[in-house]
C-alpha positions as CSV (number, residue, x, y, z in Angstrom):
1,M,0.2,0.0,-0.1
2,P,1.6,3.5,-1.1
3,T,1.8,6.2,1.5
4,D,-0.1,9.2,1.7
5,E,2.2,11.0,1.1
6,K,2.0,9.4,-2.9
7,I,-1.4,9.4,-3.3
8,C,-2.8,12.1,-5.2
9,P,-4.8,14.9,-3.6
10,Q,-7.4,15.2,-6.5
11,M,-8.5,11.2,-6.3
12,D,-11.6,11.9,-4.5
13,S,-12.7,14.5,-6.8
14,C,-11.3,13.0,-10.6
15,E,-13.8,12.1,-13.1
16,M,-11.4,9.8,-14.9
17,Y,-13.3,7.1,-11.9
18,A,-16.9,7.8,-13.2
19,I,-15.5,6.7,-16.8
20,F,-13.8,3.7,-15.8
21,R,-15.9,2.3,-12.7
22,N,-16.9,-0.9,-14.1
23,S,-13.6,-1.6,-15.4
24,G,-10.3,-3.1,-14.4
25,V,-8.4,-0.6,-16.4
26,L,-8.8,1.8,-13.5
27,G,-6.9,-0.5,-11.3
28,T,-3.8,0.3,-13.7
29,W,-4.7,3.9,-13.5
30,K,-4.5,3.8,-10.0
31,A,-1.3,2.3,-9.7
32,L,0.4,4.1,-12.1
33,F,-0.7,7.7,-11.6
34,C,-2.6,8.1,-8.7
35,Q,-1.0,6.2,-6.2
36,A,2.4,6.7,-7.1
37,T,4.0,9.5,-9.7
38,F,0.5,11.7,-9.9
39,E,3.1,15.0,-10.3
40,N,3.1,13.2,-14.1
41,C,-0.9,13.1,-14.5
42,A,-2.1,15.0,-17.2
43,R,-5.3,16.0,-14.9
44,Y,-3.4,16.6,-12.2
45,K,-0.9,19.2,-13.8
46,L,-3.9,21.3,-14.9
47,V,-5.7,21.6,-12.0
48,R,-2.5,22.4,-10.4
49,L,-2.8,25.4,-13.1
50,G,-5.6,26.0,-12.8
51,R,-7.2,25.3,-15.9
52,S,-9.9,23.0,-16.6
53,V,-9.9,19.5,-17.1
54,A,-11.5,17.8,-20.3
55,P,-14.0,15.1,-18.7
56,N,-11.7,12.1,-21.0
57,L,-8.3,13.3,-20.7
58,M,-6.1,10.4,-19.4
59,P,-3.8,10.5,-16.9
60,N,-1.0,10.2,-20.1
61,G,-2.4,13.1,-21.9
62,V,-4.5,10.8,-24.2
63,L,-7.9,12.5,-25.3
64,L,-10.6,9.4,-25.4
65,R,-12.8,9.3,-28.1
66,P,-16.5,10.3,-27.1
67,T,-18.8,7.0,-27.7
68,R,-22.2,7.5,-29.4
69,K,-24.9,5.6,-27.5
70,T,-27.1,3.6,-29.8
71,S,-30.7,3.0,-29.1
72,P,-32.2,-0.2,-28.1
């Protein structure tokens, strides 16, 4: 378990969690950024600069393409 010093202070409010809440991918992002080198997270950097963060911005700086919802 990581020490508190290496846990991202934005973790509780990060929109990335809503995007990946039902995906195993979330654990990977958390291990690589949220609970490790969060200073390298693109989302964290923007928050620190007081800038808005696109909901689809990933910690590595890649923007996810929006998905189209299909009707049943």
